[in-house]
C-alpha beads as a LAMMPS data file, in Angstrom:
LAMMPS data file: protein, C-alpha beads

244 atoms
243 bonds

1 atom types
1 bond types

-500.0 500.0 xlo xhi
-500.0 500.0 ylo yhi
-500.0 500.0 zlo zhi

Masses

1 110.0

Atoms # bond

1 1 1 2.525 -1.589 -27.655
2 1 1 5.122 -1.043 -24.836
3 1 1 3.652 -0.945 -21.425
4 1 1 3.570 2.564 -19.911
5 1 1 3.295 3.530 -16.180
6 1 1 1.650 6.769 -15.077
7 1 1 4.277 9.270 -14.056
8 1 1 3.226 11.624 -11.354
9 1 1 6.402 13.707 -11.048
10 1 1 9.864 13.696 -12.604
11 1 1 12.849 16.037 -12.423
12 1 1 16.632 15.518 -12.791
13 1 1 16.852 13.526 -9.516
14 1 1 13.675 11.643 -8.768
15 1 1 10.712 10.068 -10.604
16 1 1 7.354 9.088 -9.007
17 1 1 4.828 6.693 -10.525
18 1 1 1.302 5.513 -9.711
19 1 1 1.989 1.842 -9.410
20 1 1 -0.962 -0.323 -10.592
21 1 1 -1.981 -3.294 -8.380
22 1 1 -0.481 -6.643 -9.125
23 1 1 2.819 -5.242 -10.234
24 1 1 6.053 -6.262 -8.368
25 1 1 8.473 -3.419 -7.688
26 1 1 11.447 -5.519 -8.545
27 1 1 12.401 -9.149 -9.314
28 1 1 11.547 -11.444 -6.362
29 1 1 11.441 -15.017 -5.398
30 1 1 7.775 -14.358 -4.576
31 1 1 7.056 -15.242 -8.180
32 1 1 9.990 -16.607 -10.068
33 1 1 7.906 -16.789 -13.262
34 1 1 6.875 -13.093 -13.271
35 1 1 8.385 -11.067 -16.139
36 1 1 6.971 -7.652 -15.408
37 1 1 8.564 -5.289 -12.807
38 1 1 8.114 -1.651 -12.048
39 1 1 11.807 -0.997 -12.174
40 1 1 12.247 -2.609 -15.517
41 1 1 9.067 -1.017 -17.121
42 1 1 9.949 2.418 -15.845
43 1 1 13.640 2.109 -16.924
44 1 1 12.612 1.265 -20.457
45 1 1 9.909 3.955 -20.363
46 1 1 12.208 6.934 -19.512
47 1 1 15.453 5.461 -20.889
48 1 1 17.553 5.499 -17.707
49 1 1 18.094 3.419 -14.664
50 1 1 16.019 3.908 -11.500
51 1 1 16.422 2.917 -7.939
52 1 1 13.425 2.365 -5.618
53 1 1 13.438 4.491 -2.359
54 1 1 10.813 2.361 -0.739
55 1 1 8.497 -0.494 -1.566
56 1 1 4.767 -1.216 -1.961
57 1 1 3.266 -4.800 -1.684
58 1 1 2.469 -6.422 -5.060
59 1 1 -1.284 -5.978 -4.455
60 1 1 -0.929 -2.328 -3.220
61 1 1 -1.323 0.447 -5.705
62 1 1 -0.347 4.180 -5.579
63 1 1 2.472 6.474 -5.064
64 1 1 5.953 4.872 -5.629
65 1 1 9.140 6.897 -5.400
66 1 1 12.367 6.278 -7.244
67 1 1 15.790 8.023 -7.334
68 1 1 17.586 8.475 -10.579
69 1 1 20.862 7.441 -8.998
70 1 1 21.674 5.120 -6.131
71 1 1 22.839 7.979 -4.002
72 1 1 19.602 9.860 -4.358
73 1 1 17.629 6.706 -3.579
74 1 1 19.771 6.207 -0.507
75 1 1 19.026 9.748 0.730
76 1 1 15.314 9.204 0.275
77 1 1 15.486 5.794 1.946
78 1 1 17.044 7.368 5.031
79 1 1 14.047 9.739 5.207
80 1 1 11.733 6.666 5.266
81 1 1 13.888 4.979 7.872
82 1 1 13.894 8.095 10.070
83 1 1 10.013 8.280 9.823
84 1 1 10.052 11.744 8.414
85 1 1 8.065 10.790 5.272
86 1 1 4.356 11.263 5.733
87 1 1 2.383 8.472 4.138
88 1 1 -1.302 8.299 3.454
89 1 1 -3.163 5.116 2.318
90 1 1 -6.788 4.365 1.691
91 1 1 -8.273 1.000 2.439
92 1 1 -11.615 -0.829 2.541
93 1 1 -11.906 -2.989 5.716
94 1 1 -14.373 -5.411 7.100
95 1 1 -16.596 -4.000 9.954
96 1 1 -16.857 -0.489 11.373
97 1 1 -13.728 0.596 13.257
98 1 1 -13.859 3.610 15.616
99 1 1 -13.916 7.012 14.029
100 1 1 -10.158 7.397 14.581
101 1 1 -7.472 5.760 16.632
102 1 1 -3.951 4.356 16.670
103 1 1 -2.535 0.896 16.389
104 1 1 0.587 0.636 18.499
105 1 1 1.406 -3.027 18.109
106 1 1 4.926 -4.336 17.664
107 1 1 5.523 -6.783 14.791
108 1 1 8.003 -9.529 14.309
109 1 1 10.207 -9.099 11.241
110 1 1 8.771 -11.073 8.324
111 1 1 11.179 -12.783 5.967
112 1 1 10.415 -14.589 2.699
113 1 1 11.267 -18.385 2.659
114 1 1 14.543 -17.743 0.699
115 1 1 15.932 -15.101 3.103
116 1 1 18.686 -15.944 5.729
117 1 1 17.023 -15.857 9.153
118 1 1 20.053 -14.786 11.022
119 1 1 20.320 -15.108 14.794
120 1 1 17.415 -15.012 17.203
121 1 1 17.898 -11.391 18.084
122 1 1 16.215 -10.435 14.779
123 1 1 13.036 -12.117 15.962
124 1 1 12.441 -9.590 18.649
125 1 1 9.200 -7.694 17.723
126 1 1 9.852 -4.216 16.255
127 1 1 7.828 -1.187 17.296
128 1 1 5.084 -0.428 14.766
129 1 1 2.571 2.487 14.807
130 1 1 -0.294 3.274 12.578
131 1 1 -2.866 6.066 12.821
132 1 1 -6.247 5.620 11.187
133 1 1 -9.498 7.565 10.481
134 1 1 -12.745 6.196 9.337
135 1 1 -14.095 8.161 6.290
136 1 1 -17.258 6.200 5.437
137 1 1 -19.180 3.118 6.301
138 1 1 -21.939 0.900 4.938
139 1 1 -24.077 -1.993 6.201
140 1 1 -25.321 -4.373 3.527
141 1 1 -28.353 -6.583 4.120
142 1 1 -26.457 -9.678 3.146
143 1 1 -25.150 -12.513 5.316
144 1 1 -21.660 -12.924 4.169
145 1 1 -20.471 -14.390 7.411
146 1 1 -22.216 -15.408 10.579
147 1 1 -24.198 -12.119 10.919
148 1 1 -27.493 -11.315 9.099
149 1 1 -25.808 -8.187 7.527
150 1 1 -22.258 -7.173 6.576
151 1 1 -20.477 -4.031 7.547
152 1 1 -17.596 -2.298 5.633
153 1 1 -15.717 0.948 6.047
154 1 1 -13.426 3.184 4.082
155 1 1 -10.432 4.228 6.129
156 1 1 -7.489 6.482 5.755
157 1 1 -4.189 5.032 7.168
158 1 1 -1.059 6.900 8.193
159 1 1 1.762 4.467 9.090
160 1 1 4.441 6.104 11.166
161 1 1 6.870 3.127 10.948
162 1 1 7.402 1.062 7.850
163 1 1 7.349 -2.566 8.825
164 1 1 6.709 -5.297 6.291
165 1 1 3.015 -5.644 5.580
166 1 1 2.423 -3.357 8.548
167 1 1 -0.999 -2.082 7.456
168 1 1 -2.396 -5.426 6.563
169 1 1 -1.162 -6.924 9.788
170 1 1 -2.271 -4.093 11.958
171 1 1 -5.791 -4.001 10.560
172 1 1 -5.978 -7.767 11.101
173 1 1 -4.832 -7.165 14.676
174 1 1 -7.835 -4.840 15.431
175 1 1 -10.226 -7.365 13.745
176 1 1 -10.820 -5.047 10.715
177 1 1 -8.842 -6.856 7.896
178 1 1 -8.437 -5.220 4.527
179 1 1 -10.697 -6.512 1.794
180 1 1 -8.854 -8.499 -0.810
181 1 1 -5.990 -9.556 1.563
182 1 1 -5.533 -13.276 0.934
183 1 1 -3.010 -13.646 3.722
184 1 1 -4.396 -11.587 6.607
185 1 1 -7.979 -11.087 5.571
186 1 1 -11.220 -13.033 5.483
187 1 1 -11.815 -15.316 2.582
188 1 1 -15.601 -15.033 2.692
189 1 1 -15.560 -11.262 2.444
190 1 1 -12.928 -11.379 -0.292
191 1 1 -15.034 -13.669 -2.314
192 1 1 -18.200 -11.627 -1.773
193 1 1 -16.329 -8.566 -3.190
194 1 1 -15.006 -10.637 -6.027
195 1 1 -18.397 -12.312 -6.953
196 1 1 -20.873 -9.545 -6.245
197 1 1 -18.858 -6.269 -6.580
198 1 1 -16.488 -7.342 -9.362
199 1 1 -13.552 -6.471 -7.271
200 1 1 -10.506 -8.845 -7.478
201 1 1 -7.836 -6.721 -5.887
202 1 1 -6.427 -5.819 -2.565
203 1 1 -8.285 -2.585 -1.511
204 1 1 -5.227 -0.717 -0.294
205 1 1 -3.579 2.157 -2.076
206 1 1 -0.895 4.755 -1.162
207 1 1 -2.543 7.995 -2.135
208 1 1 -0.117 10.589 -0.808
209 1 1 3.657 10.941 0.078
210 1 1 5.200 14.039 1.690
211 1 1 8.955 14.202 1.784
212 1 1 11.914 16.539 1.394
213 1 1 13.509 16.719 -1.961
214 1 1 16.841 14.882 -1.657
215 1 1 18.812 17.527 -3.542
216 1 1 17.119 20.875 -2.769
217 1 1 15.550 20.075 0.621
218 1 1 12.287 21.646 -0.484
219 1 1 9.035 19.937 0.719
220 1 1 7.397 17.711 -1.942
221 1 1 3.889 16.360 -1.839
222 1 1 2.729 13.790 -4.373
223 1 1 -0.826 12.585 -4.579
224 1 1 -2.615 9.817 -6.613
225 1 1 -6.362 9.358 -6.180
226 1 1 -7.605 5.876 -6.351
227 1 1 -8.889 4.851 -9.846
228 1 1 -10.051 1.846 -11.887
229 1 1 -11.337 -1.117 -9.897
230 1 1 -10.850 0.562 -6.546
231 1 1 -12.825 3.655 -7.522
232 1 1 -15.500 1.530 -9.101
233 1 1 -15.883 -0.466 -5.894
234 1 1 -16.193 2.730 -3.817
235 1 1 -18.911 3.824 -6.227
236 1 1 -20.803 0.549 -5.860
237 1 1 -20.742 0.914 -2.110
238 1 1 -22.295 4.400 -2.460
239 1 1 -19.049 6.231 -1.474
240 1 1 -17.480 9.093 -3.342
241 1 1 -13.872 8.861 -4.175
242 1 1 -12.185 11.044 -1.437
243 1 1 -10.933 14.342 -2.915
244 1 1 -7.185 14.693 -3.148

Bonds

1 1 1 2
2 1 2 3
3 1 3 4
4 1 4 5
5 1 5 6
6 1 6 7
7 1 7 8
8 1 8 9
9 1 9 10
10 1 10 11
11 1 11 12
12 1 12 13
13 1 13 14
14 1 14 15
15 1 15 16
16 1 16 17
17 1 17 18
18 1 18 19
19 1 19 20
20 1 20 21
21 1 21 22
22 1 22 23
23 1 23 24
24 1 24 25
25 1 25 26
26 1 26 27
27 1 27 28
28 1 28 29
29 1 29 30
30 1 30 31
31 1 31 32
32 1 32 33
33 1 33 34
34 1 34 35
35 1 35 36
36 1 36 37
37 1 37 38
38 1 38 39
39 1 39 40
40 1 40 41
41 1 41 42
42 1 42 43
43 1 43 44
44 1 44 45
45 1 45 46
46 1 46 47
47 1 47 48
48 1 48 49
49 1 49 50
50 1 50 51
51 1 51 52
52 1 52 53
53 1 53 54
54 1 54 55
55 1 55 56
56 1 56 57
57 1 57 58
58 1 58 59
59 1 59 60
60 1 60 61
61 1 61 62
62 1 62 63
63 1 63 64
64 1 64 65
65 1 65 66
66 1 66 67
67 1 67 68
68 1 68 69
69 1 69 70
70 1 70 71
71 1 71 72
72 1 72 73
73 1 73 74
74 1 74 75
75 1 75 76
76 1 76 77
77 1 77 78
78 1 78 79
79 1 79 80
80 1 80 81
81 1 81 82
82 1 82 83
83 1 83 84
84 1 84 85
85 1 85 86
86 1 86 87
87 1 87 88
88 1 88 89
89 1 89 90
90 1 90 91
91 1 91 92
92 1 92 93
93 1 93 94
94 1 94 95
95 1 95 96
96 1 96 97
97 1 97 98
98 1 98 99
99 1 99 100
100 1 100 101
101 1 101 102
102 1 102 103
103 1 103 104
104 1 104 105
105 1 105 106
106 1 106 107
107 1 107 108
108 1 108 109
109 1 109 110
110 1 110 111
111 1 111 112
112 1 112 113
113 1 113 114
114 1 114 115
115 1 115 116
116 1 116 117
117 1 117 118
118 1 118 119
119 1 119 120
120 1 120 121
121 1 121 122
122 1 122 123
123 1 123 124
124 1 124 125
125 1 125 126
126 1 126 127
127 1 127 128
128 1 128 129
129 1 129 130
130 1 130 131
131 1 131 132
132 1 132 133
133 1 133 134
134 1 134 135
135 1 135 136
136 1 136 137
137 1 137 138
138 1 138 139
139 1 139 140
140 1 140 141
141 1 141 142
142 1 142 143
143 1 143 144
144 1 144 145
145 1 145 146
146 1 146 147
147 1 147 148
148 1 148 149
149 1 149 150
150 1 150 151
151 1 151 152
152 1 152 153
153 1 153 154
154 1 154 155
155 1 155 156
156 1 156 157
157 1 157 158
158 1 158 159
159 1 159 160
160 1 160 161
161 1 161 162
162 1 162 163
163 1 163 164
164 1 164 165
165 1 165 166
166 1 166 167
167 1 167 168
168 1 168 169
169 1 169 170
170 1 170 171
171 1 171 172
172 1 172 173
173 1 173 174
174 1 174 175
175 1 175 176
176 1 176 177
177 1 177 178
178 1 178 179
179 1 179 180
180 1 180 181
181 1 181 182
182 1 182 183
183 1 183 184
184 1 184 185
185 1 185 186
186 1 186 187
187 1 187 188
188 1 188 189
189 1 189 190
190 1 190 191
191 1 191 192
192 1 192 193
193 1 193 194
194 1 194 195
195 1 195 196
196 1 196 197
197 1 197 198
198 1 198 199
199 1 199 200
200 1 200 201
201 1 201 202
202 1 202 203
203 1 203 204
204 1 204 205
205 1 205 206
206 1 206 207
207 1 207 208
208 1 208 209
209 1 209 210
210 1 210 211
211 1 211 212
212 1 212 213
213 1 213 214
214 1 214 215
215 1 215 216
216 1 216 217
217 1 217 218
218 1 218 219
219 1 219 220
220 1 220 221
221 1 221 222
222 1 222 223
223 1 223 224
224 1 224 225
225 1 225 226
226 1 226 227
227 1 227 228
228 1 228 229
229 1 229 230
230 1 230 231
231 1 231 232
232 1 232 233
233 1 233 234
234 1 234 235
235 1 235 236
236 1 236 237
237 1 237 238
238 1 238 239
239 1 239 240
240 1 240 241
241 1 241 242
242 1 242 243
243 1 243 244
């Protein structure tokens, strides 16, 4: 059976999917042996070429926007670059962050090993801003780390800028790393979720995008509530899936 992606919206100019976790958006040196890519699967599914307007990390699930022409994708990409696209994410993090706040912390550009580094001017940290809001919290009577109990929280994230791995790096910066993040997170807590909560994924999902339609200029809002392993983990922690 041919693999199918969940299409959230489609018209003559754009198509939006709910990307599952673990799926690369396009071919990458990150995993040279990978044969599944969102672009390829979606192209085969709808029978026409697609161009991504932005990117989601491999482990991140949720709303992913494509143009049905390179020109449309370029117009959408300019909205992301200008910071006019409103992005909402949900994440489960270690600890109990404040009820709300902003992380205004510049980030150095991250390149993969195969990318040309360029001159040193590109190493200057770029401005990066993320707003967050705590939605729920829990304290488990289990010593995962050096404390007798373990705290976790469900947070809503609103990245204003779009730096590479911004949310994962920003949450690490405030000492509340995202669960399941093998690079910026805490291994003990990741293993606890895998072994005791049957959760083996990065608990980060893009649940909403608000942008202007690249052809008509009309406002468009696309939502994708968390599901599958993410929703099951929230239920095990006693949290309801946030209404969309």
